[in-house]
VOPAGU-2260 file (C-alpha; in pm, 1 decimal, decimal comma):
REM VOPAGU-2260
SITE   aa  ch    i         X         Y         Z
SITE  MET   A    0    -288,5    -731,3    -505,3
SITE  SER   A    1    -673,7    -795,9    -520,8
SITE  ALA   A    2    -908,6    -635,8    -740,6
SITE  ILE   A    3    -733,1    -411,7    -940,3
SITE  GLY   A    4    -324,5    -537,7    -903,4
SITE  VAL   A    5    -289,1    -177,8    -754,5
SITE  VAL   A    6      56,6    -111,7    -520,7
SITE  SER   A    7     128,5     116,3    -248,1
SITE  CYS   A    8     336,9     405,1    -130,3
SITE  SER   A    9     615,6     483,7    -361,0
SITE  CYS   A   10     999,7     487,5    -274,6
SITE  LEU   A   11    1181,9     176,8    -288,2
SITE  ARG   A   12    1535,8     196,9    -141,4
SITE  PRO   A   13    1812,2     358,8    -239,8
SITE  GLY   A   14    2078,6     160,4    -343,7
SITE  ILE   A   15    1901,3    -171,0    -446,9
SITE  TRP   A   16    1707,1    -160,6     -19,5
SITE  LEU   A   17    2076,7    -326,9      99,3
SITE  LEU   A   18    1943,9    -502,3     395,6
SITE  LYS   A   19    2047,8    -619,2     739,3
SITE  PRO   A   20    2132,3   -1003,1     799,8
SITE  GLY   A   21    2054,4   -1177,5    1165,8
SITE  ILE   A   22    1984,7   -1455,5    1354,5
SITE  GLN   A   23    1660,9   -1590,5    1355,2
SITE  LYS   A   24    1586,8   -1825,4    1650,1
SITE  MET   A   25    1325,4   -2049,3    1570,9
SITE  SER   A   26    1184,0   -2365,8    1750,9
SITE  SER   A   27     971,9   -2540,2    1482,9
SITE  PHE   A   28    1135,9   -2586,2    1166,1
SITE  GLY   A   29    1000,1   -2870,6    1012,3
SITE  LEU   A   30     759,0   -2846,0     669,4
SITE  HIS   A   31     352,7   -2905,6     716,7
SITE  THR   A   32     346,8   -3179,7     559,2
SITE  ALA   A   33      14,2   -3265,4     509,6
SITE  ALA   A   34    -140,4   -3509,8     239,5
SITE  ARG   A   35    -185,5   -3261,0    -122,5
SITE  CYS   A   36    -570,6   -3238,5    -174,5
SITE  ALA   A   37    -670,4   -3395,1    -571,9
SITE  ALA   A   38    -621,5   -3078,0    -690,5
SITE  LYS   A   39    -611,9   -3044,1   -1115,0
SITE  ASP   A   40    -296,4   -2891,8   -1077,6
SITE  TYR   A   41      22,2   -2866,5    -852,2
SITE  TYR   A   42     331,1   -2625,5    -795,5
SITE  GLU   A   43     651,6   -2612,1    -627,9
SITE  VAL   A   44     556,6   -2219,4    -538,8
SITE  LEU   A   45     245,8   -2072,6    -517,1
SITE  VAL   A   46     177,6   -1665,1    -535,9
SITE  LEU   A   47    -137,0   -1547,3    -431,9
SITE  GLY   A   48    -130,8   -1211,5    -601,1
SITE  GLY   A   49     -22,2   -1010,1    -891,0
SITE  GLY   A   50     125,0    -676,9    -766,4
SITE  THR   A   51     447,3    -546,2    -616,1
SITE  GLY   A   52     487,2    -783,1    -355,6
SITE  GLY   A   53     412,2   -1099,4    -615,2
SITE  ILE   A   54     523,9    -992,5    -930,7
SITE  ALA   A   55     864,0    -927,4    -720,1
SITE  MET   A   56     817,8   -1302,4    -537,1
SITE  SER   A   57     715,5   -1500,9    -890,2
SITE  ALA   A   58    1040,8   -1364,5   -1056,3
SITE  ARG   A   59    1288,8   -1450,1    -746,6
SITE  MET   A   60    1125,4   -1788,0    -725,4
SITE  LYS   A   61    1111,1   -1867,7   -1049,9
SITE  ARG   A   62    1564,5   -1792,9   -1047,7
SITE  LYS   A   63    1547,8   -2127,5    -785,8
SITE  VAL   A   64    1258,4   -2391,1    -877,9
SITE  GLY   A   65    1261,1   -2289,9   -1264,6
SITE  ALA   A   66     970,4   -2070,2   -1465,3
SITE  GLY   A   67     742,1   -2373,6   -1501,8
SITE  ASN   A   68     726,4   -2462,6   -1148,7
SITE  VAL   A   69     584,8   -2143,0   -1023,9
SITE  ALA   A   70     248,2   -1971,0   -1063,4
SITE  VAL   A   71     112,2   -1656,0    -939,7
SITE  VAL   A   72    -291,2   -1642,5    -927,9
SITE  GLU   A   73    -362,1   -1301,5   -1032,5
SITE  PRO   A   74    -738,3   -1187,5   -1179,8
SITE  SER   A   75    -627,0    -830,4   -1338,1
SITE  LYS   A   76    -576,8    -798,7   -1662,2
SITE  THR   A   77    -337,7    -433,5   -1591,5
SITE  HIS   A   78     -93,6    -377,4   -1302,9
SITE  TYR   A   79     -60,7     -37,0   -1188,6
SITE  TYR   A   80     257,6     161,7    -981,4
SITE  GLN   A   81      16,8     310,4    -730,2
SITE  PRO   A   82     231,4     605,1    -637,5
SITE  LEU   A   83     267,8     766,2    -907,3
SITE  TRP   A   84    -111,9     812,1    -822,0
SITE  THR   A   85     -57,0    1097,7    -558,1
SITE  LEU   A   86     164,5    1338,5    -857,3
SITE  VAL   A   87    -205,9    1217,7   -1110,9
SITE  GLY   A   88    -398,7    1321,2    -834,4
SITE  GLY   A   89    -192,7    1671,0    -876,0
SITE  GLY   A   90    -208,6    1695,3   -1237,7
SITE  ALA   A   91     183,2    1605,7   -1256,3
SITE  LYS   A   92     164,4    1277,3   -1423,6
SITE  GLN   A   93     -44,1    1123,2   -1656,5
SITE  LEU   A   94    -339,7     824,7   -1528,9
SITE  ALA   A   95    -152,5     618,8   -1828,7
SITE  THR   A   96     183,7     591,9   -1786,9
SITE  SER   A   97      83,9     438,1   -1378,7
SITE  ALA   A   98     -43,8      94,2   -1598,4
SITE  ARG   A   99     143,0    -162,3   -1763,1
SITE  PRO   A  100     -68,5    -503,9   -1876,0
SITE  THR   A  101     -12,6    -822,6   -1657,1
SITE  GLY   A  102     142,6    -977,1   -1876,9
SITE  SER   A  103     378,4    -768,7   -1928,0
SITE  VAL   A  104     526,3    -779,2   -1590,5
SITE  MET   A  105     473,0   -1142,9   -1530,5
SITE  PRO   A  106     800,5   -1329,8   -1554,1
SITE  LYS   A  107     886,1   -1459,1   -1834,7
SITE  GLY   A  108     769,1   -1863,2   -1798,1
SITE  VAL   A  109     599,4   -1858,7   -1533,9
SITE  GLU   A  110     270,4   -1985,7   -1531,1
SITE  TRP   A  111     -69,7   -1685,2   -1493,9
SITE  ILE   A  112    -345,8   -1832,5   -1341,9
SITE  LYS   A  113    -617,1   -1597,2   -1440,7
SITE  SER   A  114    -848,1   -1652,0   -1121,6
SITE  ARG   A  115    -964,5   -1498,0    -847,2
SITE  VAL   A  116    -833,7   -1744,9    -470,8
SITE  THR   A  117   -1218,6   -1797,5    -284,5
SITE  ALA   A  118   -1042,9   -1988,4      23,4
SITE  LEU   A  119    -639,0   -2128,9     144,1
SITE  ASP   A  120    -674,6   -2475,7     354,5
SITE  PRO   A  121    -346,4   -2461,6     442,3
SITE  ASP   A  122    -390,0   -2774,2     652,9
SITE  LYS   A  123    -424,9   -2949,3     264,5
SITE  ASN   A  124    -156,0   -2757,1      55,5
SITE  CYS   A  125    -394,4   -2611,1    -139,1
SITE  VAL   A  126    -634,4   -2274,5    -213,5
SITE  LEU   A  127    -949,5   -2266,1    -387,0
SITE  LEU   A  128   -1067,8   -2154,9    -698,0
SITE  GLU   A  129   -1335,8   -1955,3    -882,5
SITE  ASN   A  130   -1545,2   -2267,5    -994,7
SITE  ASP   A  131   -1418,8   -2519,4    -728,2
SITE  ILE   A  132   -1082,5   -2568,3    -920,0
SITE  LYS   A  133    -805,4   -2682,6    -652,8
SITE  ILE   A  134    -462,8   -2526,3    -738,5
SITE  SER   A  135    -225,7   -2691,5    -462,1
SITE  TYR   A  136     140,7   -2593,7    -388,0
SITE  LYS   A  137     429,7   -2717,4    -164,9
SITE  TYR   A  138     519,2   -2344,9     -50,5
SITE  LEU   A  139     290,1   -2053,7     -48,8
SITE  ILE   A  140     318,3   -1641,0     -92,5
SITE  ILE   A  141      53,1   -1435,8      26,4
SITE  ALA   A  142      78,5   -1123,4    -162,4
SITE  LEU   A  143    -285,9   -1030,0    -169,6
SITE  GLY   A  144    -299,3    -670,9     -98,1
SITE  ILE   A  145    -608,0    -432,0      98,8
SITE  SER   A  146    -860,5    -362,4      23,7
SITE  LEU   A  147   -1051,9     -41,7       0,9
SITE  HIS   A  148   -1397,2     -32,9      97,8
SITE  TYR   A  149   -1545,8     347,6      17,1
SITE  GLU   A  150   -1889,7     148,2      72,4
SITE  LYS   A  151   -1824,5     175,5     511,8
SITE  ILE   A  152   -1873,7     541,1     412,3
SITE  LYS   A  153   -2244,4     637,7     398,0
SITE  GLY   A  154   -2270,7     792,3      11,1
SITE  LEU   A  155   -2040,2     625,5    -127,2
SITE  PRO   A  156   -1884,9     504,4    -356,9
SITE  GLU   A  157   -2226,5     602,3    -529,6
SITE  GLY   A  158   -2139,7    1057,4    -480,2
SITE  PHE   A  159   -1826,6     985,0    -706,1
SITE  ASN   A  160   -2079,5    1076,4    -940,4
SITE  HIS   A  161   -2117,5    1426,6    -812,7
SITE  PRO   A  162   -1813,9    1685,5    -862,6
SITE  LYS   A  163   -1559,1    1832,8    -617,3
SITE  ILE   A  164   -1489,7    1514,7    -538,4
SITE  GLY   A  165   -1241,5    1280,7    -591,8
SITE  SER   A  166    -954,3    1012,1    -497,4
SITE  ASN   A  167    -635,7     958,4    -506,7
SITE  TYR   A  168    -696,3     593,7    -376,4
SITE  SER   A  169    -848,4     479,2    -657,1
SITE  VAL   A  170    -772,8     370,2   -1050,4
SITE  HIS   A  171   -1163,6     545,2   -1095,4
SITE  THR   A  172   -1135,4     875,0    -891,7
SITE  VAL   A  173    -835,4    1003,0    -936,7
SITE  GLU   A  174    -853,4    1150,3   -1259,5
SITE  LYS   A  175   -1177,1    1309,6   -1078,8
SITE  THR   A  176    -912,0    1470,9    -813,0
SITE  TRP   A  177    -728,1    1672,6   -1035,6
SITE  LYS   A  178   -1089,7    1795,4   -1181,2
SITE  ALA   A  179   -1211,2    1910,3    -910,1
SITE  LEU   A  180    -848,0    2137,4    -789,1
SITE  GLN   A  181    -883,0    2264,1   -1109,2
SITE  ASP   A  182   -1270,7    2355,0   -1040,7
SITE  PHE   A  183   -1223,3    2522,8    -689,1
SITE  LYS   A  184   -1392,3    2879,3    -665,8
SITE  GLU   A  185   -1411,6    2963,0    -296,2
SITE  GLY   A  186   -1454,1    2758,1      43,6
SITE  ASN   A  187   -1344,8    2480,4     274,6
SITE  ALA   A  188   -1062,4    2176,7      43,7
SITE  ILE   A  189   -1135,0    1882,5     293,6
SITE  PHE   A  190    -872,4    1610,3     297,9
SITE  THR   A  191    -964,2    1292,7     524,5
SITE  PHE   A  192    -742,4     980,5     673,2
SITE  PRO   A  193    -986,4     713,4     788,0
SITE  ASN   A  194    -975,0     468,5    1098,5
SITE  THR   A  195    -802,5     264,1     931,0
SITE  PRO   A  196    -480,6     110,9     852,3
SITE  VAL   A  197    -405,5     242,3     534,9
SITE  LYS   A  198    -141,3     203,9     205,8
SITE  CYS   A  199     134,5     504,0     205,6
SITE  ALA   A  200      31,4     692,9     552,7
SITE  GLY   A  201     151,4     981,5     394,7
SITE  ALA   A  202     -56,5     995,2      89,0
SITE  PRO   A  203    -389,1    1191,0     255,9
SITE  GLN   A  204     -83,3    1499,4     303,7
SITE  LYS   A  205      44,2    1464,1     -42,0
SITE  ILE   A  206    -230,8    1587,1    -288,9
SITE  MET   A  207    -329,5    1805,2     -11,3
SITE  TYR   A  208     -17,0    2018,0      14,5
SITE  LEU   A  209      30,3    1964,6    -432,0
SITE  SER   A  210    -346,3    2130,8    -396,9
SITE  GLU   A  211    -189,8    2406,2    -220,2
SITE  ALA   A  212      57,5    2497,4    -376,3
SITE  TYR   A  213    -158,3    2450,0    -698,1
SITE  TRP   A  214    -420,3    2716,0    -576,3
SITE  LYS   A  215    -134,2    2930,8    -472,5
SITE  LYS   A  216       8,4    2908,8    -854,4
SITE  THR   A  217    -326,9    2970,3    -990,9
SITE  GLY   A  218    -388,7    3332,8    -740,6
SITE  LYS   A  219    -627,5    3090,3    -551,1
SITE  ARG   A  220    -507,5    2996,5    -255,2
SITE  SER   A  221    -635,6    3287,9     -45,0
SITE  LYS   A  222   -1031,2    3130,0    -153,2
SITE  ALA   A  223    -935,7    2818,1       2,5
SITE  ASN   A  224    -994,0    2752,7     372,6
SITE  ILE   A  225    -783,3    2420,5     363,4
SITE  MET   A  226    -852,4    2142,8     642,6
SITE  PHE   A  227    -641,2    1816,9     703,0
SITE  SER   A  228    -960,3    1601,8     911,7
SITE  THR   A  229    -747,0    1256,6    1013,3
SITE  SER   A  230    -865,0     975,2    1248,4
SITE  LEU   A  231    -498,9    1012,0    1410,6
SITE  GLY   A  232    -385,8    1206,3    1719,9
SITE  VAL   A  233     -32,7    1282,6    1557,1
SITE  ILE   A  234      66,2    1449,2    1148,3
SITE  PHE   A  235     305,6    1181,0    1127,1
SITE  GLY   A  236     400,2     846,6    1331,0
SITE  VAL   A  237     730,1     964,1    1296,1
SITE  LYS   A  238     790,4    1224,8    1507,7
SITE  LYS   A  239    1109,5    1429,8    1322,0
SITE  TYR   A  240     910,5    1401,3    1041,0
SITE  ALA   A  241     626,0    1518,9    1190,6
SITE  ASP   A  242     748,9    1810,5    1341,7
SITE  ALA   A  243     835,0    1912,6     973,9
SITE  LEU   A  244     527,0    1829,8     889,0
SITE  LEU   A  245     369,1    2017,0    1175,4
SITE  GLU   A  246     645,9    2349,3    1012,3
SITE  ILE   A  247     503,6    2358,7     688,9
SITE  ILE   A  248     125,6    2325,9     759,5
SITE  LYS   A  249     186,2    2659,7    1021,0
SITE  GLU   A  250     323,0    2792,8     770,4
SITE  ARG   A  251      57,8    2754,0     501,3
SITE  ASN   A  252    -215,9    2819,9     738,2
SITE  ILE   A  253    -370,6    2489,7     692,8
SITE  ALA   A  254    -594,3    2366,1     987,0
SITE  VAL   A  255    -546,3    2018,7    1058,1
SITE  ASN   A  256    -814,4    1795,1    1264,1
SITE  TYR   A  257    -719,5    1540,1    1505,2
SITE  ARG   A  258    -964,0    1204,8    1586,7
SITE  ARG   A  259   -1183,2    1314,2    1299,5
SITE  ASN   A  260   -1362,6    1049,8    1090,2
SITE  LEU   A  261   -1481,7    1094,4     828,9
SITE  VAL   A  262   -1847,6     876,9     801,2
SITE  GLU   A  263   -2116,3    1027,5     564,0
SITE  VAL   A  264   -2047,5    1254,5     257,4
SITE  ARG   A  265   -2396,5    1390,6     130,9
SITE  ALA   A  266   -2234,7    1463,7    -244,9
SITE  ASP   A  267   -2615,4    1677,1    -345,4
SITE  LYS   A  268   -2484,4    1882,8    -101,8
SITE  GLN   A  269   -2166,0    1913,3    -103,6
SITE  GLU   A  270   -2169,8    1803,6     299,3
SITE  ALA   A  271   -1866,7    1597,6     436,6
SITE  VAL   A  272   -2010,1    1479,2     763,0
SITE  PHE   A  273   -1681,8    1363,1    1086,9
SITE  GLU   A  274   -1721,2    1175,1    1372,9
SITE  ASN   A  275   -1563,7    1303,6    1656,6
SITE  LEU   A  276   -1356,2     968,1    1788,9
SITE  ASP   A  277   -1291,2    1124,9    2165,1
SITE  LYS   A  278   -1711,0    1215,0    2139,0
SITE  PRO   A  279   -1842,6     850,3    1964,7
SITE  GLY   A  280   -2163,1     947,2    1848,4
SITE  VAL   A  281   -2120,8    1326,9    1822,4
SITE  THR   A  282   -2092,8    1416,7    1416,0
SITE  GLU   A  283   -1989,8    1774,4    1301,6
SITE  VAL   A  284   -2108,4    1820,0     944,7
SITE  HIS   A  285   -1866,3    2053,7     719,8
SITE  GLN   A  286   -1921,1    2257,2     337,4
SITE  TYR   A  287   -1665,0    2167,9     105,2
SITE  GLU   A  288   -1629,1    2324,3    -309,8
SITE  MET   A  289   -1335,8    2010,1    -302,2
SITE  LEU   A  290   -1335,3    1722,9     -95,9
SITE  HIS   A  291   -1060,1    1441,3    -111,9
SITE  VAL   A  292   -1154,4    1081,6      48,8
SITE  THR   A  293    -921,0     831,5     175,8
SITE  PRO   A  294   -1170,9     568,6     210,8
SITE  PRO   A  295   -1132,9     304,8     515,3
SITE  MET   A  296    -920,1     -33,8     433,2
SITE  GLY   A  297    -895,0    -367,2     506,1
SITE  PRO   A  298    -747,5    -712,9     475,6
SITE  PRO   A  299    -865,0    -857,7     141,8
SITE  ASP   A  300   -1262,1   -1070,4     200,6
SITE  VAL   A  301   -1067,0   -1366,2     155,7
SITE  LEU   A  302    -799,0   -1389,7     493,2
SITE  ILE   A  303   -1111,3   -1292,9     728,5
SITE  ASN   A  304   -1141,7   -1586,8     930,7
SITE  SER   A  305    -887,3   -1818,9     728,1
SITE  PRO   A  306    -654,9   -2022,2     882,6
SITE  VAL   A  307    -312,7   -1790,5     737,7
SITE  SER   A  308    -430,1   -1455,7     927,7
SITE  ASP   A  309    -525,9   -1309,3    1236,3
SITE  GLY   A  310    -835,3   -1216,5    1450,0
SITE  ILE   A  311    -862,8    -915,4    1166,6
SITE  GLY   A  312    -800,4   -1078,2     908,6
SITE  TRP   A  313    -426,4    -960,9     819,9
SITE  VAL   A  314    -173,9   -1272,0     706,9
SITE  ASP   A  315     -15,2   -1388,4    1005,5
SITE  VAL   A  316     366,4   -1386,7     974,5
SITE  ASP   A  317     651,5   -1385,0    1194,3
SITE  LYS   A  318     781,0   -1035,8    1172,5
SITE  GLU   A  319    1110,6   -1039,9    1121,5
SITE  THR   A  320    1140,3   -1371,0     872,4
SITE  LEU   A  321     785,1   -1344,6     704,9
SITE  GLN   A  322     751,1   -1686,9     800,1
SITE  HIS   A  323     373,8   -1795,7     855,8
SITE  LYS   A  324     404,4   -1851,4    1276,3
SITE  LYS   A  325     181,1   -2149,9    1220,9
SITE  TYR   A  326     253,1   -2302,5     862,9
SITE  PRO   A  327     605,9   -2308,8     789,1
SITE  ASN   A  328     551,9   -2332,6     426,5
SITE  VAL   A  329     356,4   -2039,2     402,1
SITE  PHE   A  330     452,4   -1735,0     398,8
SITE  GLY   A  331     308,3   -1366,7     383,2
SITE  ILE   A  332     446,7   -1052,0     187,6
SITE  GLY   A  333     307,3    -659,1     193,7
SITE  ASP   A  334      -2,9    -534,4     270,5
SITE  CYS   A  335    -224,8    -797,1     346,2
SITE  THR   A  336      56,0    -883,0     653,6
SITE  ASN   A  337      50,7    -808,4    1012,3
SITE  LEU   A  338     351,5    -661,6    1031,4
SITE  PRO   A  339     363,7    -356,4    1243,9
SITE  THR   A  340     527,8    -118,3     959,3
SITE  SER   A  341     353,3     146,9     742,0
SITE  LYS   A  342     216,1     -22,4     423,5
SITE  THR   A  343     440,5      68,9     130,8
SITE  ALA   A  344     636,7     -42,7    -140,5
SITE  ALA   A  345     944,8      25,0     -18,5
SITE  ALA   A  346     849,7    -211,5     273,3
SITE  VAL   A  347     744,8    -504,3      22,9
SITE  ALA   A  348    1092,9    -377,9    -190,8
SITE  ALA   A  349    1300,3    -437,0     163,5
SITE  GLN   A  350    1064,3    -718,0     305,1
SITE  SER   A  351    1178,2    -923,4     -79,4
SITE  GLY   A  352    1471,1    -977,8      19,7
SITE  ILE   A  353    1450,8   -1067,9     384,5
SITE  LEU   A  354    1159,0   -1268,8     214,2
SITE  ASP   A  355    1363,2   -1447,1     -91,2
SITE  ASN   A  356    1641,8   -1586,7     210,3
SITE  THR   A  357    1398,0   -1673,9     427,7
SITE  ILE   A  358    1260,6   -1919,1     103,1
SITE  SER   A  359    1596,6   -1989,7      31,3
SITE  LEU   A  360    1678,3   -2189,9     341,6
SITE  VAL   A  361    1368,0   -2362,6     450,1
SITE  MET   A  362    1375,1   -2489,4     120,3
SITE  LYS   A  363    1754,3   -2677,5     285,1
SITE  ASN   A  364    1567,9   -2749,0     594,4
SITE  GLN   A  365    1787,8   -2485,3     767,6
SITE  LEU   A  366    1679,3   -2169,4     978,3
SITE  PRO   A  367    1639,5   -1806,0     794,3
SITE  THR   A  368    1917,2   -1544,4     931,9
SITE  LYS   A  369    1839,3   -1254,6     780,6
SITE  LYS   A  370    1573,5   -1021,1     994,8
SITE  TYR   A  371    1392,4    -759,5     877,5
SITE  ASP   A  372    1361,7    -421,3    1059,6
SITE  GLY   A  373    1045,1    -296,6     960,4
SITE  TYR   A  374    1260,3     -43,2     707,9
SITE  THR   A  375     978,6     130,6     521,5
SITE  SER   A  376     979,9     474,7     342,8
SITE  CYS   A  377     746,3     773,0     246,5
SITE  PRO   A  378     796,7    1034,4      55,3
SITE  LEU   A  379     596,3    1303,9     133,2
SITE  VAL   A  380     545,3    1532,5    -151,7
SITE  THR   A  381     514,9    1856,3     -56,1
SITE  GLY   A  382     493,4    2074,1    -354,2
SITE  TYR   A  383     577,3    2062,7    -726,5
SITE  ASN   A  384     884,9    1961,3    -673,4
SITE  LYS   A  385     990,6    1906,2    -345,0
SITE  VAL   A  386     994,3    1590,5    -138,3
SITE  ILE   A  387    1016,2    1510,5     258,3
SITE  LEU   A  388    1210,8    1159,4     259,8
SITE  ALA   A  389    1094,4     979,0     515,1
SITE  GLU   A  390    1252,3     657,6     592,3
SITE  PHE   A  391    1210,5     459,1     920,1
SITE  ASP   A  392    1159,2     141,1    1130,8
SITE  TYR   A  393     953,6     -69,4    1331,3
SITE  ASP   A  394     992,1     157,0    1618,9
SITE  ALA   A  395     994,0     477,4    1439,7
SITE  GLN   A  396    1266,8     545,9    1444,2
SITE  PRO   A  397    1470,5     756,2    1147,1
SITE  LEU   A  398    1677,0     460,5     922,0
SITE  GLU   A  399    1791,1     745,2     680,3
SITE  THR   A  400    1975,4     677,3     367,6
SITE  PHE   A  401    2172,5     979,3     245,5
SITE  PRO   A  402    2383,2    1139,2     474,5
SITE  ILE   A  403    2164,2    1449,5     479,0
SITE  ASP   A  404    1910,5    1577,0     694,4
SITE  GLN   A  405    1607,4    1406,2     501,5
SITE  SER   A  406    1389,8    1590,7     692,3
SITE  LYS   A  407    1390,4    1919,6     473,4
SITE  GLU   A  408    1168,4    1930,5     191,6
SITE  ARG   A  409    1452,1    1895,0    -173,4
SITE  VAL   A  410    1433,4    1913,0    -491,6
SITE  THR   A  411    1657,4    1654,3    -560,8
SITE  MET   A  412    1380,1    1425,2    -336,7
SITE  TYR   A  413    1087,4    1508,8    -582,1
SITE  HIS   A  414    1309,2    1383,2    -929,7
SITE  MET   A  415    1377,5    1032,4    -723,8
SITE  LYS   A  416    1034,8    1015,7    -662,3
SITE  ALA   A  417     894,1    1159,3    -966,9
SITE  ASP   A  418    1145,9     977,9   -1178,3
SITE  MET   A  419    1346,8     748,1   -1062,0
SITE  MET   A  420    1114,8     535,2    -860,8
SITE  PRO   A  421     865,4     469,7   -1114,1
SITE  PHE   A  422    1162,8     305,4   -1376,6
SITE  LEU   A  423    1299,4     127,5   -1064,9
SITE  TYR   A  424     989,8       2,6    -968,6
SITE  TRP   A  425     955,9    -139,7   -1335,3
SITE  ASN   A  426    1324,3    -213,6   -1446,7
SITE  ALA   A  427    1427,2    -306,1   -1149,3
SITE  LEU   A  428    1185,5    -415,3    -864,5
SITE  LEU   A  429     975,2    -671,9   -1031,6
SITE  LYS   A  430    1245,4    -793,8   -1194,1
């Protein structure tokens, strides 16, 4: 993925993400065959982004066309398993355990182009990199992730230089969350959810539940007024899990402010300014003793106004096959796409199997036969040994793996999130 090669919310579907086959009807299927632009290099499969989707797909493509015919464009030297950052911010894991050198996760023999994409030219089957280097391709997989925009909140990112404020979404600020949690004395503890798409929609709440549990354990809970200020009108998009979370929120005496969007942080005064989204222009100011910020997010800059993107900047793919709607030799996976599902690593895991099937058949000039159902998952951490495992599809209907009620908090699901999933990530999904 762009910037720092991070990945999104955890949980890779148990059972090695088996997926439902289907039949995709398509009207046009000829490859886009414009002449290649004069390039310094050419690859049969070019992958943009070395995050979860990019590495997983490069490993799959290596087996199809040979390592020497696959290249990954990724500027970052470090690959992060970001789902762990929820637990890093809560003091349950060390940041170092979430990081590996990018070279160590790159499939052996696959070319790693240590550069940044500056433009895409699908009409000429090539991309432009820094220093005006052109690379051409036969097939292109776009896995550029999602961009964080702390700067869209007035007072950030410079506000992070002050204490009592952190964010689990950045490698630079996740340890500040744990520091703010430990240093808490008394007052408002505010947790935010922005008015944009985000990766892992459950993560802004997870750190709140961990904080509540930590303060209960350290005797500070009675001095904490915990507030969740969210731009949404619901606590979670799937009713079954939303109902369970609302019970927890009630039991733990947490205040929820719906339709509130963080627009400014006055870190020197420890003030957070929120806009009331139902009353545009109306703001309210809250003093904080701890503030956890979930930043606004959006498509990477290179995708905005790109021929491969929709009007907003997300890669415009068929939601069932992950093939581009206009360019049949271009594909998208993960957070950078306009797939109408939650942006999580579990979604990428499911998508990688579908996309593998799609590309295999496209290479044989055949129609894709498997359909992506929108499967995604988010292990909702509700304490230091409790998780509600949310799994659902495009229609926000539960799509659960286990023959139990997954809306209940379970110790087993916590261990799956904290211990099993990182192991599966490094040793299965990326390979």
